[in-house]
N, C-alpha and C positions, 0 to 999 in steps of 0.2 A: 504494500500500500504506500502510496506517495507520501502520506503524512508521516508515517514512521520513518521513512527514508530521510525526509526533510528534517524532522526533529532530531534524528540520531546524529546529525552533524553540527548541532548548534553549540556544543562545547566538546572539549576533549573526552569527557566521560558523560554519558547520558544513561540514565537508569529509568526504565519503565517499570512502575511498581503499582501497588494498591495502598490506599490510605487506611484500610480497615485493620490496621495493626497486624499485618501479616508478619510472622516472625522471620521468615526468610528475607523479606524486603528490608526489615529493620536491620538484620545482620549485615546485609550487603551495603546498605547506605552508611551504617556505622563504621564498617571497615574502611570504606573510601574516605569518610570524614576523618577517621583516625590517621590515615596516611597523608592527610593534608590536601585531599582532592576536593575541589569545589565542583561537584557534579550537578548537571541539570537533572532534576527528578520530575518525572511526569506521572502523576497519579491517575491511572486509567479509569478508576471508578468515579472520578470527579470530572472527567472529560466527556462531553456529549457524544463524541465518536470513539470513546474508549473501548467499547465492545468490539468494534470493527478493528481497532488497532491490536487488541488482545488476540483476535483470530489470526491476524496477519503475523504476529509474533509467534503464535503457536505453530503456524505453518513453517515459518523460518527455522524454528528450533526443533521441529519434529516432535513436539510433546503437547499434551492437552493443557497443561498448566504452565504457561510461559513466564509467570511473574515470580521474581523480578527478571527482567531482560536487560543485559548490560552491553552497551556499545562503547568501545574505546577507539578513539581516532576514527570514528565513523564506521567502524566494522563491528558486526555482531560477534561478541565473545561468548556469550552464553548466559546461563542462569547461576544460581547460588553454587551448585556443585562445581561448575567449571571455574568460577571466580575463586572459590576456596582452594581448589586444587592448584591453580596458578599461584596463589599467594603462598601456600604451604611449600610449594616447589621452588620458591624464590624467583618466579618468572613474572609475577604481576607488577612489581615495582619497575623493572626495566621496561615493561610494556607501557606503563604510565609515563615514564620519563620520555620514551620515544614519541608518545602522542602529545607531549607538552602539558600533561596534567599535573605533573610535579617536577621540581627542578633539582632537588637535593637527593 
């Protein structure tokens, strides 16, 4: 969907999430905040076209529950499992640096 593609490039890190206190969304946004990343966060349940965007993200990720969906440098990286795997493997910070999301 064009809207997801456009929004995914507005900052170095873009997170599509839900505002209903989803623990996975909270975990991902807290991780990025703790790393000093100022991510753009789009709460799909508050967007009039959120349901359409959620379907598009589910298609892109190949899973029925795509929230949260994280884009870094305009590229879809994945959901919580992928982000945590990258972080624990020491690959997330270099990816964030390369995208200009963090400098140190």
